[in-house]
C-alpha positions as CSV (number, residue, x, y, z in Angstrom):
1,X,56.6,70.9,76.5
2,X,53.3,72.5,75.3
3,X,51.7,72.2,78.6
4,X,54.8,73.8,80.2
5,X,54.6,76.7,78.0
6,X,51.0,77.2,78.8
7,X,51.7,77.2,82.5
8,X,54.4,79.7,82.1
9,X,52.3,82.0,79.9
10,X,49.6,81.9,82.5
11,X,51.9,82.8,85.4
12,X,53.3,85.7,83.4
13,X,49.8,87.0,82.7
14,X,48.9,86.9,86.4
15,X,52.1,88.8,87.3
16,X,51.2,91.4,84.7
17,X,47.8,91.7,86.1
18,X,49.1,92.3,89.6
19,X,51.4,94.9,88.4
20,X,48.6,96.8,86.7
21,X,46.5,96.5,89.8
22,X,49.2,98.3,91.9
23,X,49.7,101.0,89.2
24,X,48.0,104.3,89.5
25,X,47.2,105.8,86.1
26,X,47.6,109.5,86.7
27,X,47.0,110.2,83.0
28,X,43.3,109.8,83.7
29,X,43.5,111.8,86.9
30,X,42.7,115.6,87.0
31,X,45.0,118.1,88.3
32,X,43.0,118.5,91.4
33,X,43.4,114.8,92.2
34,X,47.1,114.9,91.5
35,X,47.4,117.8,93.9
36,X,45.6,115.9,96.6
37,X,47.8,112.9,96.0
38,X,51.0,115.0,96.3
39,X,49.7,116.4,99.7
40,X,49.0,112.9,100.9
41,X,52.4,111.6,100.0
42,X,54.1,114.5,101.9
43,X,51.8,113.9,105.0
44,X,52.5,110.1,104.9
45,X,56.2,110.9,104.9
46,X,55.9,113.2,107.8
47,X,53.9,110.7,109.7
48,X,56.4,107.9,109.1
49,X,59.4,110.0,110.1
50,X,58.1,111.3,113.4
51,X,59.4,114.3,115.3
52,X,63.0,113.0,115.9
53,X,63.7,112.0,112.4
54,X,62.3,115.4,111.1
55,X,64.7,117.2,113.3
56,X,67.5,115.2,111.7
57,X,66.2,116.0,108.3
58,X,66.3,119.7,108.9
59,X,63.2,120.8,110.7
60,X,63.8,124.2,112.2
61,X,62.9,125.7,115.7
62,X,60.7,128.8,115.4
63,X,62.4,130.4,118.5
64,X,64.9,129.4,121.1
65,X,62.3,130.1,123.8
66,X,59.6,128.0,122.1
67,X,59.2,124.2,122.0
68,X,57.8,124.3,118.5
69,X,59.5,123.1,115.3
70,X,58.5,123.3,111.7
71,X,59.0,121.1,108.6
72,X,57.8,122.5,105.2
73,X,57.4,121.3,101.7
74,X,56.5,123.2,98.5
75,X,53.6,122.3,96.3
76,X,52.3,123.5,92.9
77,X,48.7,123.6,91.6
78,X,48.2,125.0,88.2
79,X,50.2,128.3,87.9
80,X,50.4,128.8,91.7
81,X,52.9,127.7,94.3
82,X,52.0,126.8,97.8
83,X,54.0,126.0,100.9
84,X,52.7,123.4,103.4
85,X,54.2,123.6,106.9
86,X,53.9,121.0,109.7
87,X,54.2,122.3,113.2
88,X,55.0,120.0,116.1
89,X,56.3,119.9,119.6
90,X,59.0,117.8,121.2
91,X,57.9,115.9,124.3
92,X,60.2,116.6,127.2
93,X,59.9,114.5,130.4
94,X,59.4,116.4,133.6
95,X,58.8,119.8,131.9
96,X,55.8,121.7,132.9
97,X,54.6,124.2,130.3
98,X,52.5,127.2,131.1
99,X,50.3,129.3,129.0
100,X,52.5,132.2,127.9
101,X,53.4,134.4,124.9
102,X,55.8,131.8,123.6
103,X,53.0,129.8,122.0
104,X,51.8,130.0,118.5
105,X,48.7,132.0,117.7
106,X,46.8,128.9,116.7
107,X,47.9,127.1,119.8
108,X,46.6,129.9,121.9
109,X,43.3,130.0,119.9
110,X,42.5,126.3,119.7
111,X,44.7,124.5,122.1
112,X,46.3,122.3,119.3
113,X,49.9,121.0,119.7
114,X,50.6,119.8,116.1
115,X,48.9,121.2,113.0
116,X,49.3,121.9,109.3
117,X,49.3,125.3,107.6
118,X,49.1,125.7,103.8
119,X,49.6,129.1,102.3
120,X,50.4,130.6,98.9
121,X,54.0,131.7,98.2
122,X,53.2,135.3,97.8
123,X,54.1,138.7,99.3
124,X,51.1,138.6,101.6
125,X,51.2,134.9,102.4
126,X,47.4,134.7,102.7
127,X,44.6,133.5,100.5
128,X,42.3,136.5,99.7
129,X,39.9,134.5,97.5
130,X,37.3,132.6,99.6
131,X,36.7,129.8,97.0
132,X,40.4,129.3,96.8
133,X,40.8,129.1,100.6
134,X,37.9,126.5,100.7
135,X,39.4,124.4,97.9
136,X,42.9,124.3,99.6
137,X,41.3,123.2,102.8
138,X,39.2,120.6,101.2
139,X,42.4,119.2,99.4
140,X,44.3,118.9,102.7
141,X,41.2,117.4,104.5
142,X,40.9,114.7,101.9
143,X,44.6,113.9,102.0
144,X,44.6,113.7,105.8
145,X,41.6,111.5,105.8
146,X,43.4,109.1,103.3
147,X,46.4,109.1,105.7
148,X,44.0,108.4,108.7
149,X,45.6,111.4,110.3
150,X,43.9,113.6,113.0
151,X,46.0,116.7,112.4
152,X,44.1,119.9,112.0
153,X,44.8,122.0,109.0
154,X,44.6,125.7,108.6
155,X,44.7,128.3,105.8
156,X,45.5,132.0,106.4
157,X,42.9,134.3,105.0
158,X,41.9,138.0,104.8
159,X,44.4,140.8,105.5
160,X,47.7,139.6,107.0
161,X,47.4,142.1,109.9
162,X,44.3,140.3,111.1
163,X,46.0,137.0,111.6
164,X,42.9,135.2,110.4
165,X,42.7,131.5,109.8
166,X,40.1,128.9,108.8
167,X,40.7,125.3,109.6
168,X,39.3,121.8,109.6
169,X,40.1,118.6,111.5
170,X,39.0,115.0,111.0
171,X,37.8,113.6,114.3
172,X,38.0,110.0,113.2
173,X,34.3,109.6,113.2
174,X,31.4,111.1,111.0
175,X,32.0,114.4,112.8
176,X,34.4,117.2,111.5
177,X,35.7,120.0,113.6
178,X,36.0,123.3,111.9
179,X,38.0,126.4,113.1
180,X,37.7,130.1,112.5
181,X,40.0,132.7,114.0
182,X,40.1,136.4,113.5
183,X,41.6,139.5,115.3
184,X,40.0,142.8,115.8
185,X,42.9,145.4,115.7
186,X,41.0,148.5,116.2
187,X,37.5,149.7,117.1
188,X,36.8,146.8,119.4
189,X,33.2,146.7,120.6
190,X,32.7,147.4,124.2
191,X,30.8,144.2,124.7
192,X,33.7,142.1,123.5
193,X,36.0,143.8,126.0
194,X,34.4,141.7,128.8
195,X,34.2,138.0,129.4
196,X,30.4,138.2,129.3
197,X,30.3,139.3,125.7
198,X,33.0,136.9,124.6
199,X,30.9,134.0,126.2
200,X,27.8,135.0,124.3
201,X,29.8,135.3,121.0
202,X,31.2,131.8,121.5
203,X,27.9,130.3,122.2
204,X,26.3,132.0,119.2
205,X,28.8,130.2,116.8
206,X,27.1,126.8,117.4
207,X,25.2,125.2,114.5
208,X,21.8,125.6,116.3
209,X,22.4,129.3,117.0
210,X,19.1,130.1,115.2
211,X,17.3,129.2,118.4
212,X,17.3,131.6,121.4
213,X,20.5,130.4,123.1
214,X,19.6,132.3,126.2
215,X,17.0,129.6,126.8
216,X,19.7,126.8,126.7
217,X,22.4,125.9,129.1
218,X,25.9,125.6,127.8
219,X,28.8,124.3,129.8
220,X,31.9,126.1,128.6
221,X,35.5,125.4,129.7
222,X,38.0,128.1,129.3
223,X,41.4,129.3,130.5
224,X,42.0,133.0,131.4
225,X,45.2,134.9,131.8
226,X,45.4,138.5,133.1
227,X,48.6,140.6,132.8
228,X,49.6,143.4,135.1
229,X,52.5,145.7,134.4
230,X,54.2,148.4,136.4
231,X,54.9,151.8,135.1
232,X,58.1,151.7,133.1
233,X,61.1,153.0,134.9
234,X,63.5,155.0,132.7
235,X,66.9,156.5,133.7
236,X,66.1,159.4,131.3
237,X,63.4,160.9,133.6
238,X,62.8,164.6,133.9
239,X,65.1,164.7,136.9
240,X,68.0,164.4,134.5
241,X,67.2,167.8,132.9
242,X,67.0,169.6,136.2
243,X,70.0,171.5,137.6
244,X,71.6,169.3,140.2
245,X,72.9,172.2,142.2
246,X,69.4,173.7,142.6
247,X,67.6,170.5,143.5
248,X,67.0,169.8,147.2
249,X,66.3,166.4,148.7
250,X,62.5,166.0,149.4
251,X,61.6,164.5,152.8
252,X,59.0,161.7,152.7
253,X,56.9,160.3,155.6
254,X,59.0,157.9,157.7
255,X,62.2,159.9,157.4
256,X,63.2,158.8,153.9
257,X,65.0,161.1,151.6
258,X,64.1,161.7,147.9
259,X,67.7,161.7,146.7
260,X,68.0,159.8,143.5
261,X,70.2,156.8,143.9
262,X,71.5,154.2,141.5
263,X,70.0,150.8,141.5
264,X,73.3,149.0,142.0
265,X,74.6,151.1,144.9
266,X,74.6,148.0,147.3
267,X,76.1,145.7,144.6
268,X,79.7,144.5,144.8
269,X,80.7,146.3,141.6
270,X,79.3,149.7,142.7
271,X,82.7,151.0,143.5
272,X,84.2,149.6,140.3
273,X,81.5,150.4,137.7
274,X,78.0,151.9,137.5
275,X,75.9,149.6,135.5
276,X,72.9,150.6,133.4
277,X,69.6,149.2,134.5
278,X,68.1,147.0,131.8
279,X,65.0,146.3,134.0
280,X,62.5,148.9,133.2
281,X,59.7,147.4,135.0
282,X,58.0,144.2,136.1
283,X,55.0,142.3,135.0
284,X,52.7,139.9,136.8
285,X,50.7,137.2,134.9
286,X,47.9,135.4,136.8
287,X,46.3,132.3,135.2
288,X,43.0,130.5,135.9
289,X,43.1,127.2,134.2
290,X,40.2,124.8,133.4
291,X,37.3,127.0,134.6
292,X,33.8,125.8,133.8
293,X,30.8,128.1,133.6
294,X,27.2,127.7,132.5
295,X,26.2,131.2,131.9
296,X,27.3,134.8,131.1
297,X,26.6,135.9,134.6
298,X,29.3,133.6,135.9
299,X,31.7,135.0,133.4
300,X,31.0,138.5,134.8
301,X,31.8,137.3,138.3
302,X,35.0,135.7,137.3
303,X,36.1,138.9,135.5
304,X,35.8,140.8,138.8
305,X,37.6,138.2,140.8
306,X,40.8,139.1,142.7
307,X,44.3,138.1,141.3
308,X,44.8,136.4,144.7
309,X,42.3,133.7,143.7
310,X,44.3,132.7,140.6
311,X,45.9,129.3,140.5
312,X,49.3,130.4,139.0
313,X,51.4,133.5,139.3
314,X,54.3,134.3,137.0
315,X,56.5,137.4,137.7
316,X,58.8,138.5,134.9
317,X,61.0,141.6,134.3
318,X,60.5,143.9,131.4
319,X,64.0,144.1,129.8
320,X,65.0,147.1,127.7
321,X,66.2,146.6,124.1
322,X,68.5,149.6,124.2
323,X,71.6,147.4,124.6
324,X,71.1,145.8,121.1
325,X,72.3,148.9,119.2
326,X,75.2,149.8,121.5
327,X,76.9,147.1,123.6
328,X,79.1,149.2,125.9
329,X,77.6,149.0,129.3
330,X,78.2,146.6,132.2
331,X,74.9,144.7,131.8
332,X,75.5,144.3,128.1
333,X,78.9,142.7,128.8
334,X,77.2,140.3,131.1
335,X,75.0,139.2,128.1
336,X,78.2,138.6,126.1
337,X,79.6,136.6,129.1
338,X,76.5,134.4,129.0
339,X,77.1,133.8,125.2
340,X,80.6,132.8,126.0
341,X,79.4,130.4,128.7
342,X,77.0,128.7,126.3
343,X,79.8,128.3,123.7
344,X,82.1,126.8,126.3
345,X,80.2,123.5,126.2
346,X,81.2,122.9,122.6
347,X,84.8,121.9,123.7
348,X,86.0,119.4,126.3
349,X,88.9,121.5,127.5
350,X,89.6,125.3,127.6
351,X,92.7,124.6,125.6
352,X,90.6,123.6,122.6
353,X,89.5,127.2,122.0
354,X,93.1,128.4,121.6
355,X,94.9,125.4,120.2
356,X,95.8,125.4,116.4
357,X,95.3,121.7,116.0
358,X,91.8,121.9,117.7
359,X,90.3,125.2,116.9
360,X,87.0,124.3,118.3
361,X,83.7,124.6,116.5
362,X,82.9,126.6,113.4
363,X,81.0,129.1,115.6
364,X,84.4,130.7,116.6
365,X,84.4,133.7,114.3
366,X,87.4,135.6,113.2
367,X,86.3,138.6,115.2
368,X,87.0,136.6,118.4
369,X,90.6,137.9,118.7
370,X,93.0,137.2,121.5
371,X,94.6,140.4,123.0
372,X,98.4,140.8,122.6
373,X,100.8,139.4,125.2
374,X,101.5,142.8,126.6
375,X,97.9,143.2,127.5
376,X,97.8,139.8,129.1
377,X,100.9,140.6,131.2
378,X,99.3,143.9,132.3
379,X,96.1,142.1,133.3
380,X,98.0,139.4,135.2
381,X,100.1,142.2,137.1
382,X,96.9,143.8,138.1
383,X,95.4,140.5,139.2
384,X,98.2,139.4,141.4
385,X,99.1,142.9,142.8
386,X,99.5,142.7,146.5
387,X,98.4,145.2,149.1
388,X,94.6,145.1,148.7
389,X,92.7,144.8,151.9
390,X,89.8,142.3,151.7
391,X,86.4,143.2,153.1
392,X,85.3,141.7,156.4
393,X,82.1,139.8,155.8
394,X,81.6,139.6,159.5
395,X,80.7,143.3,159.5
396,X,77.9,142.7,157.1
397,X,79.5,144.3,154.0
398,X,78.3,143.4,150.6
399,X,75.5,141.1,151.7
400,X,74.4,140.7,148.1
401,X,77.6,138.8,147.1
402,X,77.0,136.2,149.8
403,X,73.3,135.9,149.0
404,X,74.2,134.9,145.4
405,X,77.1,132.7,146.5
406,X,79.6,134.8,144.6
407,X,83.2,135.7,145.2
408,X,84.0,138.6,147.8
409,X,84.7,142.0,146.6
410,X,88.3,142.6,145.6
411,X,89.1,138.9,145.9
412,X,91.4,137.3,143.4
413,X,88.6,135.4,141.5
414,X,86.2,138.5,141.7
415,X,88.9,140.5,139.9
416,X,89.5,137.9,137.4
417,X,85.7,137.9,136.5
418,X,85.7,141.6,136.1
419,X,88.7,141.5,133.9
420,X,87.2,138.8,131.7
421,X,84.2,141.0,131.0
422,X,86.3,143.4,129.1
423,X,89.2,141.1,128.0
424,X,89.0,140.7,124.3
425,X,85.4,142.0,124.3
426,X,84.4,138.9,126.4
427,X,84.7,136.2,123.7
428,X,85.3,132.6,124.7
429,X,88.8,132.5,123.1
430,X,90.0,135.5,125.0
431,X,88.6,134.1,128.3
432,X,90.2,130.8,127.6
433,X,93.6,132.4,127.2
434,X,93.2,134.4,130.4
435,X,92.1,131.4,132.3
436,X,95.0,129.3,131.2
437,X,97.5,132.1,132.1
438,X,95.6,132.6,135.5
439,X,96.0,128.9,136.4
440,X,99.7,128.9,135.3
441,X,100.3,131.8,137.6
442,X,98.4,130.1,140.5
443,X,100.6,127.0,140.0
444,X,103.8,129.1,140.2
445,X,102.7,130.6,143.6
446,X,102.1,127.0,144.9
447,X,105.4,125.6,143.7
448,X,107.4,128.6,145.0
449,X,105.5,128.7,148.3
450,X,104.6,132.4,147.7
451,X,101.6,133.9,149.5
452,X,98.6,134.1,147.2
453,X,97.5,137.8,146.7
454,X,94.0,138.9,147.4
455,X,93.1,135.9,149.3
456,X,92.7,135.5,153.2
457,X,95.0,133.0,155.0
458,X,93.4,133.2,158.4
459,X,90.4,131.4,159.7
460,X,88.2,128.7,158.0
461,X,87.1,128.5,154.4
462,X,84.0,130.7,153.7
463,X,81.4,128.3,152.4
464,X,79.1,131.1,151.6
465,X,81.2,132.0,148.6
466,X,81.4,130.3,145.2
467,X,83.4,127.0,144.7
468,X,86.3,128.5,142.9
469,X,86.8,131.1,145.6
470,X,86.7,128.3,148.2
471,X,89.4,126.4,146.4
472,X,91.6,129.5,146.1
473,X,91.1,130.2,149.8
474,X,92.0,126.6,150.6
475,X,95.1,126.8,148.4
476,X,96.2,130.1,150.1
477,X,95.8,128.6,153.5
478,X,97.8,125.6,152.4
479,X,100.7,127.8,151.1
480,X,100.7,129.7,154.3
481,X,100.9,126.5,156.4
482,X,103.7,125.3,154.2
483,X,105.6,128.5,154.6
484,X,105.3,128.3,158.4
485,X,106.7,124.7,158.3
486,X,109.6,125.8,156.2
487,X,110.4,128.6,158.5
488,X,110.2,126.4,161.6
489,X,112.3,123.8,159.8
490,X,115.0,126.4,159.0
491,X,114.8,127.6,162.6
492,X,115.3,124.1,163.9
493,X,118.3,123.5,161.7
494,X,119.8,126.9,162.6
495,X,119.5,126.3,166.3
496,X,121.2,123.0,166.2
497,X,124.2,124.1,164.2
498,X,127.3,124.7,166.5
499,X,129.3,127.9,166.1
500,X,132.5,127.8,163.9
501,X,134.7,128.6,167.1
502,X,133.6,125.3,168.7
503,X,134.7,123.1,165.9
504,X,138.2,121.6,165.6
505,X,140.0,120.5,162.5
506,X,139.1,116.8,163.1
507,X,135.5,117.7,163.1
508,X,134.8,117.2,166.9
509,X,133.4,119.8,169.2
510,X,135.2,121.3,172.1
511,X,133.3,119.1,174.6
512,X,134.3,116.0,172.6
513,X,130.9,115.3,171.2
514,X,130.1,114.8,167.5
515,X,129.2,117.8,165.3
516,X,126.5,116.0,163.4
517,X,123.7,115.3,165.9
518,X,120.9,113.0,165.3
519,X,117.6,114.8,165.7
520,X,115.6,113.6,168.7
521,X,111.8,113.2,169.1
522,X,111.4,116.9,170.1
523,X,112.8,118.0,166.9
524,X,110.4,116.0,164.8
525,X,107.5,117.2,166.9
526,X,108.5,120.8,166.4
527,X,108.9,120.4,162.6
528,X,105.6,118.6,162.2
529,X,103.5,121.3,164.1
């Protein structure tokens, strides 16, 4: 019994010693060490979660046009509060990313994809004290080294308008990479306005810059982007203030006239509505990627190179922001239609947006009202009003409609689209109601064999139009064929019925033959034509 108790006591002592070995006594640690340990715990958690789990835990996307997400955590050191943010990208297969303005400033400056930023929670959001910035950077660097992470870390410094950062990155070896970024907002030296001066500034930042760097050869790789913009076009030019009656057209070389025309004169809606032009100009971005130079003279030659020698061209329109304050124009309604189109993917059927049992997603706001039944009836009467002459595409009218594979002007579906722009302020619920009533009306025309208004019934289906217009045209042709068969069938029946004078009381005709004749092969052939 005594030996057994000794064995048990020895086992308990070993277990207690193991517990004490795993225990970190923070009572003996300084506040600086506890701060590093807290940073390390957060970084380990982010590393373990990965990008997909971080999205599920509430990581936010910086902008809908950017493939950059952010996860953040709050820290405290002494009496100050800090916010540490982890920026990361989501890898998408088959997607080619180009260097554009959607990247973060640190991504543009240093080419990093994922990084940490630690900043104080203050009005400025920057560290104005240099020792404090160095201490923060050192704490994050030690924590990342303990995690065996290669994430670069940055601290915003100086004035917020400068977007200045200092950073550090553990390279996994004895070497450490340091970052420093700053922006000159005014009074830029002339030398730094050229690639030659930027090259010399970059080379002078090396550790052995005390030597004459002009005597050494440096191979520098860089990426260059140049942006060209056209002069902004504005509808409110000085021509608006001139008297229209006193202005005369100016003749230009080549016989062209200087009369001011609207940009959408050749568009299908030109007779229905004159749209404001949101495109105020165009920009061209030319990109040289992975260029390697060995001297400032080569940089000067590249700066004078032609844009035709660039590897990539990106052409983009400059969109006016005037629609944000007053959405009453045609192009502004198109933006609302795009929003409704994106929201339509949140339901499986159009009926879900108007059903009481399935009200759809929470994004359906109370402002998305449905117009009254009288307005719906008035719109349907206008849609299915007969007597409209369709344009003849063979004559080359409205070529823009065919180039974008749209519905022909004044056609049934084209008029439906125009009504949907203004029906209920173009919200998804109103469009769903209009579409349901539109389909119900089309079904009535089919069941009653009535000709479909505003749709051609002759010729073949125009494959240059949109798919819905092709289906409506096919339905209109089928209805017309069905009407012809019904008329021929009625004609056949009417021609084979004997007159009342030829019928006796016993049901026999005058010539002795039976009144009810069995149709022959010619009758079937006539009815099936």
